[in-house]
MARFI-825563 format. One line per 8 residues: number of its first residue (from 0); their letters; for each residue x, y, z of C-alpha. Coordinates in pm, 1 decimal. Example, Ala and Ser with C-alpha at 12.3 -4.5 7.8 and 13.67 -1.06 7.14 Angstrom:
<pts>
0> as> 1230.0/-450.0/780.0 | 1367.0/-106.0/714.0;
</pts>
This chain:
<pts>
0> xxxxxxxx> 445.4/-3206.1/437.6 | 421.0/-3383.8/732.1 | 366.5/-3735.5/603.4 | 675.4/-3685.7/353.1 | 997.0/-3838.2/395.3 | 1303.3/-3805.0/153.0 | 1530.9/-4072.0/114.7 | 1838.0/-3990.1/-152.0;
8> xxxxxxxx> 1890.9/-4304.7/-282.7 | 2235.3/-4406.0/-461.5 | 2292.0/-4455.5/-850.4 | 2578.1/-4576.1/-1039.8 | 2533.0/-4230.9/-1245.1 | 2721.9/-3932.0/-1265.4 | 2406.1/-3753.7/-1164.7 | 2442.9/-3866.2/-813.6;
16> xxxxxxxx> 2176.2/-4001.7/-541.3 | 1823.9/-3960.3/-646.2 | 1575.0/-3844.6/-408.6 | 1290.5/-4100.5/-339.9 | 992.4/-3992.5/-114.8 | 795.3/-4196.5/127.7 | 453.6/-4098.2/231.2 | 234.0/-4271.9/523.8;
24> xxxxxxxx> -75.2/-4077.6/545.3 | -294.7/-4338.7/384.5 | -99.2/-4638.9/363.1 | 251.4/-4673.0/231.8 | 368.8/-4464.3/-114.9 | 700.4/-4474.7/-262.0 | 752.0/-4216.1/-513.3 | 1041.7/-4275.7/-760.5;
32> xxxxxxxx> 1237.2/-4558.9/-586.5 | 1569.2/-4560.3/-763.9 | 1760.8/-4800.2/-979.2 | 1777.8/-5145.3/-984.8 | 2076.2/-5222.7/-765.1 | 2158.5/-5376.8/-456.3 | 2269.2/-5077.4/-325.3 | 1935.3/-4894.6/-360.0;
40> xxxxxxxx> 1744.6/-5149.0/-254.8 | 1926.2/-5188.8/92.5 | 1906.9/-4801.9/116.3 | 1536.8/-4818.9/47.3 | 1473.4/-5108.2/322.2 | 1689.7/-4905.4/559.8 | 1465.0/-4615.5/529.9 | 1200.8/-4819.1/552.3;
48> xxxxxxxx> 1279.5/-4987.9/848.6 | 1317.4/-4642.8/1002.6 | 930.9/-4589.2/989.6 | 875.1/-4954.1/1098.1 | 772.0/-5061.0/726.1 | 919.6/-5297.9/494.6 | 906.2/-5353.8/108.7 | 609.4/-5581.5/151.6;
56> xxxxxxxx> 403.3/-5331.9/319.8 | 410.6/-5058.4/22.6 | 76.6/-4977.2/-124.2 | 132.5/-4786.1/-423.3 | 443.0/-4681.2/-620.5 | 442.7/-4345.2/-811.2 | 682.8/-4268.6/-1066.7 | 758.7/-3918.9/-1199.5;
64> xxxxxxxx> 930.7/-4021.0/-1545.9 | 1065.9/-4344.6/-1713.1 | 1432.4/-4288.3/-1650.3 | 1599.4/-4594.8/-1477.3 | 1752.6/-4377.7/-1186.8 | 1416.3/-4313.7/-1071.5 | 1175.4/-4611.3/-1196.4 | 1443.8/-4925.4/-1204.5;
72> xxxxxxxx> 1351.4/-5061.5/-867.2 | 990.6/-5064.2/-904.0 | 960.3/-5380.6/-1040.3 | 1098.1/-5552.7/-757.1 | 907.2/-5372.5/-532.9 | 571.7/-5486.7/-693.6 | 690.3/-5838.3/-685.0 | 729.6/-5828.6/-318.5;
80> xxxxxxxx> 430.4/-5594.8/-212.8 | 193.9/-5636.4/-523.0 | 157.1/-5249.6/-477.7 | -37.9/-5037.1/-757.5 | 195.5/-4828.2/-994.4 | 102.4/-4458.4/-1125.3 | 269.3/-4341.7/-1411.2 | 193.0/-4110.3/-1727.8;
88> xxxxxxxx> 5.1/-4289.2/-2004.2 | 275.5/-4196.8/-2211.5 | 546.7/-4362.1/-2005.8 | 364.0/-4677.6/-1981.4 | 505.6/-4856.0/-2266.8 | 849.7/-4758.0/-2193.2 | 818.6/-4903.7/-1819.0 | 656.3/-5216.2/-1927.7;
96> xxxxxxxx> 931.6/-5313.7/-2197.8 | 1260.7/-5056.8/-2135.7 | 1494.3/-5286.7/-2306.4 | 1283.5/-5299.1/-2609.3 | 1211.3/-4926.0/-2590.0 | 1609.8/-4853.8/-2592.8 | 1657.8/-5090.3/-2879.9 | 1384.4/-4895.1/-3101.7;
104> xxxxxxxx> 1572.1/-4577.7/-3005.0 | 1901.5/-4728.6/-3132.4 | 1755.1/-4820.9/-3476.4 | 1569.3/-4482.9/-3494.8 | 1891.6/-4255.5/-3424.1 | 2148.9/-4444.6/-3578.5 | 2010.8/-4291.7/-3915.2 | 1889.7/-3958.9/-3728.9;
112> xxxxxxxx> 2241.3/-3864.3/-3590.8 | 2407.2/-3926.6/-3925.0 | 2165.3/-3696.8/-4086.0 | 2288.7/-3445.1/-3853.4 | 2655.4/-3478.8/-3942.2 | 2761.9/-3699.6/-3693.4 | 3054.6/-3955.3/-3820.6 | 2963.8/-4317.8/-3873.4;
120> xxxxxxxx> 3216.8/-4461.2/-3623.8 | 3107.4/-4181.5/-3359.1 | 2717.9/-4267.3/-3384.6 | 2816.8/-4647.1/-3301.6 | 2989.5/-4546.2/-3014.4 | 2732.3/-4301.9/-2867.1 | 2449.6/-4579.3/-2929.6 | 2648.5/-4849.8/-2791.6;
128> xxxxxxxx> 2762.4/-4672.6/-2463.1 | 2447.9/-4697.3/-2271.0 | 2389.0/-5080.3/-2303.7 | 2560.5/-5172.6/-2003.7 | 2340.3/-4920.4/-1790.8 | 2045.6/-5106.0/-1910.7 | 2099.2/-5358.6/-1628.3 | 1972.3/-5128.3/-1366.4;
136> xxxxxxxx> 1585.7/-5129.2/-1453.8 | 1346.2/-5397.7/-1462.2 | 1034.7/-5379.6/-1628.9 | 717.8/-5258.5/-1442.8 | 368.4/-5279.9/-1562.9 | 159.8/-4972.9/-1477.5 | -172.5/-5037.4/-1324.7 | -319.3/-4697.8/-1294.9;
144> xxxxxxxx> -250.1/-4465.5/-1607.3 | -296.3/-4092.0/-1516.1 | -286.9/-3762.3/-1733.3 | -298.3/-3428.2/-1670.4 | -563.8/-3322.5/-1401.9 | -641.2/-3666.8/-1234.3 | -584.3/-3684.9/-843.1 | -416.1/-3931.6/-646.5;
152> xxxxxxxx> -521.8/-3966.6/-294.3 | -187.1/-4082.6/-79.2 | -333.6/-3935.2/236.6 | -302.6/-3603.4/45.2 | -446.8/-3533.1/-259.7 | -168.2/-3492.7/-541.1 | -302.3/-3374.2/-862.7 | -123.3/-3488.6/-1185.3;
160> xxxxxxxx> 48.2/-3248.6/-1386.1 | 170.2/-3323.1/-1757.7 | 506.9/-3189.3/-1778.9 | 656.9/-3354.0/-2083.0 | 1026.0/-3227.5/-2224.7 | 1282.8/-3374.5/-1998.2 | 1086.9/-3693.7/-2099.6 | 772.4/-3818.7/-2251.6;
168> xxxxxxxx> 534.5/-3913.0/-1999.9 | 721.3/-3687.4/-1713.3 | 456.5/-3591.1/-1442.5 | 488.8/-3359.5/-1174.3 | 231.7/-3436.7/-852.2 | 86.4/-3121.0/-710.9 | -41.1/-3070.7/-371.0 | -242.5/-2790.9/-339.2;
176> xxxxxxxx> -318.9/-2834.2/56.0 | 48.0/-2826.4/107.4 | 147.3/-2547.7/-160.7 | 392.8/-2809.0/-264.8 | 487.2/-2997.9/-576.5 | 709.7/-3324.1/-653.6 | 887.2/-3210.2/-973.5 | 1090.1/-3512.1/-1088.5;
184> xxxxxxxx> 1376.1/-3397.7/-1311.5 | 1165.8/-3121.7/-1442.1 | 1268.0/-2885.2/-1205.1 | 1572.2/-2930.7/-1004.2 | 1751.5/-2718.4/-760.5 | 2116.4/-2730.8/-909.7 | 2106.3/-2874.4/-1216.2 | 1949.5/-2747.9/-1551.2;
192> xxxxxxxx> 1761.3/-3064.9/-1673.1 | 1871.7/-3170.9/-2018.4 | 1554.8/-3243.8/-2247.8 | 1657.2/-3552.6/-2402.0 | 1582.6/-3673.7/-2794.8 | 1389.8/-3953.4/-2781.5 | 1088.8/-4097.2/-2959.1 | 734.7/-3956.3/-2961.3;
200> xxxxxxxx> 516.0/-4187.4/-2756.9 | 336.4/-4415.9/-2994.5 | 590.5/-4415.4/-3251.3 | 913.2/-4584.7/-3390.0 | 979.4/-4332.3/-3682.9 | 941.9/-3965.8/-3532.6 | 1163.7/-3785.4/-3257.2 | 1048.4/-3566.6/-2994.0;
208> xxxxxxxx> 1100.8/-3190.3/-3022.9 | 1201.2/-3185.6/-2653.9 | 1325.5/-2860.3/-2554.7 | 994.2/-2647.8/-2701.7 | 801.2/-2920.5/-2521.2 | 1003.6/-2881.3/-2216.9 | 981.1/-2485.7/-2188.5 | 640.9/-2496.6/-2244.0;
216> xxxxxxxx> 602.2/-2738.2/-1941.0 | 804.5/-2534.7/-1734.5 | 573.3/-2214.1/-1795.5 | 257.2/-2430.5/-1738.7 | 407.0/-2502.1/-1389.9 | 558.2/-2110.9/-1329.0 | 142.0/-2020.3/-1420.6 | 40.4/-2238.8/-1124.7;
224> xxxxxxxx> 236.1/-2017.3/-863.4 | 337.9/-2311.6/-664.0 | 549.9/-2240.6/-327.9 | 769.9/-2534.0/-246.0 | 928.0/-2807.6/-497.6 | 1079.9/-3151.5/-417.6 | 1276.1/-3218.2/-694.8 | 1424.8/-3571.8/-818.1;
232> xxxxxxxx> 1783.8/-3479.8/-698.3 | 1911.7/-3244.2/-438.8 | 1772.0/-3036.1/-164.6 | 1415.9/-2918.2/-143.7 | 1335.6/-2588.5/-340.1 | 1174.2/-2320.1/-68.5 | 1083.0/-2100.3/-390.1 | 1000.4/-2319.1/-711.3;
240> xxxxxxxx> 975.0/-1993.4/-916.4 | 1330.3/-1901.7/-895.4 | 1501.9/-2237.0/-1035.4 | 1223.4/-2226.0/-1311.7 | 1295.4/-1861.5/-1414.1 | 1678.1/-1940.2/-1420.9 | 1595.0/-2222.6/-1636.0 | 1381.9/-2052.7/-1872.2;
248> xxxxxxxx> 1666.9/-1760.1/-1880.5 | 1958.2/-2056.5/-1946.5 | 1785.5/-2166.2/-2234.4 | 1719.7/-1836.9/-2381.7 | 2072.7/-1735.8/-2336.5 | 2204.2/-2070.8/-2488.6 | 1949.8/-2045.1/-2799.6 | 2136.1/-1698.3/-2873.7;
256> xxxxxxxx> 2490.5/-1835.0/-2835.5 | 2379.9/-2121.6/-3100.6 | 2261.1/-1875.1/-3309.9 | 2589.8/-1716.5/-3313.7 | 2766.8/-2052.2/-3392.4 | 2534.8/-2065.3/-3680.9 | 2641.0/-1722.3/-3786.8 | 3015.5/-1809.0/-3759.6;
264> xxxxxxxx> 3001.2/-2122.1/-3968.7 | 2676.7/-2135.2/-4184.0 | 2589.7/-2370.7/-4329.9 | 2641.7/-2618.7/-4042.6 | 2553.3/-2927.5/-3923.1 | 2417.3/-2989.3/-3572.7 | 2720.6/-3211.7/-3509.8 | 2962.4/-2911.4/-3615.2;
272> xxxxxxxx> 2781.0/-2683.6/-3384.5 | 2808.7/-2916.1/-3096.2 | 3169.1/-2941.2/-3155.6 | 3197.1/-2599.2/-3187.6 | 3004.9/-2541.2/-2836.5 | 3143.2/-2816.3/-2660.3 | 3492.6/-2863.7/-2784.0 | 3604.9/-3163.2/-2485.6;
280> xxxxxxxx> 3270.6/-3335.1/-2495.6 | 3338.1/-3695.9/-2423.6 | 3157.6/-3961.5/-2593.3 | 2988.5/-4031.7/-2310.4 | 2833.2/-3698.4/-2319.2 | 2777.2/-3684.5/-2649.7 | 2380.3/-3802.1/-2695.6 | 2285.2/-3491.2/-2433.1;
288> xxxxxxxx> 2534.6/-3270.3/-2608.8 | 2317.4/-3340.6/-2958.8 | 1988.5/-3300.0/-2771.5 | 2072.9/-2968.1/-2602.8 | 2225.3/-2807.6/-2991.1 | 1913.2/-2955.9/-3189.4 | 1711.8/-2847.8/-2912.4 | 1789.6/-2476.5/-2957.1;
296> xxxxxxxx> 1792.8/-2521.5/-3304.8 | 1421.7/-2634.8/-3295.2 | 1363.4/-2307.6/-3110.0 | 1525.9/-2085.3/-3374.7 | 1350.0/-2283.7/-3675.1 | 1012.6/-2227.8/-3482.0 | 1095.2/-1875.0/-3446.1 | 1161.1/-1872.5/-3808.1;
304> xxxxxxxx> 1549.7/-1775.5/-3769.8 | 1695.6/-2086.7/-3903.1 | 1655.2/-2287.9/-4231.5 | 1757.8/-2651.8/-4302.4 | 1894.1/-2751.1/-4664.6 | 1957.6/-3135.2/-4707.7 | 2204.9/-3299.0/-4921.2 | 2373.6/-3626.9/-4940.9;
312> xxxxxxxx> 2116.5/-3727.5/-4627.1 | 2302.9/-3467.4/-4433.4 | 2116.7/-3167.4/-4295.0 | 2272.8/-2831.8/-4258.3 | 2143.7/-2515.4/-4070.6 | 2188.6/-2182.2/-4191.2 | 2015.7/-1847.7/-4053.9 | 1724.7/-1700.3/-4239.3;
320> xxxxxxxx> 1775.4/-1372.2/-4408.9 | 1544.0/-1090.1/-4522.6 | 1475.0/-974.6/-4869.1 | 1769.4/-724.3/-4796.3 | 1982.4/-947.9/-4704.1 | 1961.4/-889.1/-4339.4 | 1945.5/-1190.3/-4060.7 | 1601.5/-1240.7/-3969.4;
328> xx> 1502.6/-1198.0/-3584.9 | 1173.3/-1422.1/-3646.0;
</pts>
């Protein structure tokens, strides 16, 4: 796209730089400005200076999903520019009160992780670890809530494609005239995105079934037959279909591996399965690890291949069997 410039913005996270995209076709549009750090702010200002612009010139900010490495700096941009902010309606609450949202997640996931077999001291550690990172995001009010099929004119028409899974309110922006899509973290060139467990939008007491939702969203984008993808991290994807198919295949293989782990040690808690699958996982990665395992157990449950039994408040998984004692294949 002639009016697009990709700006890799530094982050304090292990994922490395995040892609911010600048459009200059109809005013100045910033897509995913990066985290709320001085380093990110300076990098963005430098990039804008290269096109003879300033933060104060920004007309609109588009957010692909409510993760702080993508949206954290948006509030500061709005303060300086008065820009409009576009995001999916399911992301609006989290964006406007990220700390409050994080605290509600902590309250919900403490008993939930205990019910998945995680020891209490590990639960406390896992839920407290992200607290220092909450400083890398500022609240931002969404002025324009968008949903599936809406179109945003930024000099090129961007159709809003709802792609929940990696996060509630995940949105891809499709430029049909360019046969290209801004995919956020929904599709990435070198990373398999983790569909993290979180709260169902509008609730404080229900968790997302993130992986089944994510795979459905991947198939939605695959059916659109878009050629080029611009992801939230890494280089552009000249053949967007390839990483989508690779990601779907990865999760199918991972699902079968987890089914095998259940068979080896049934009945087993999700925590026991996670430890068997990722024996050296540090505490900093345990919540993504639990999200990964529980997501695949959700897939197996949806296929009728596992059943859940609960005793003393702890849930355990075992493979469903047929009347003749054989393992059900769904």
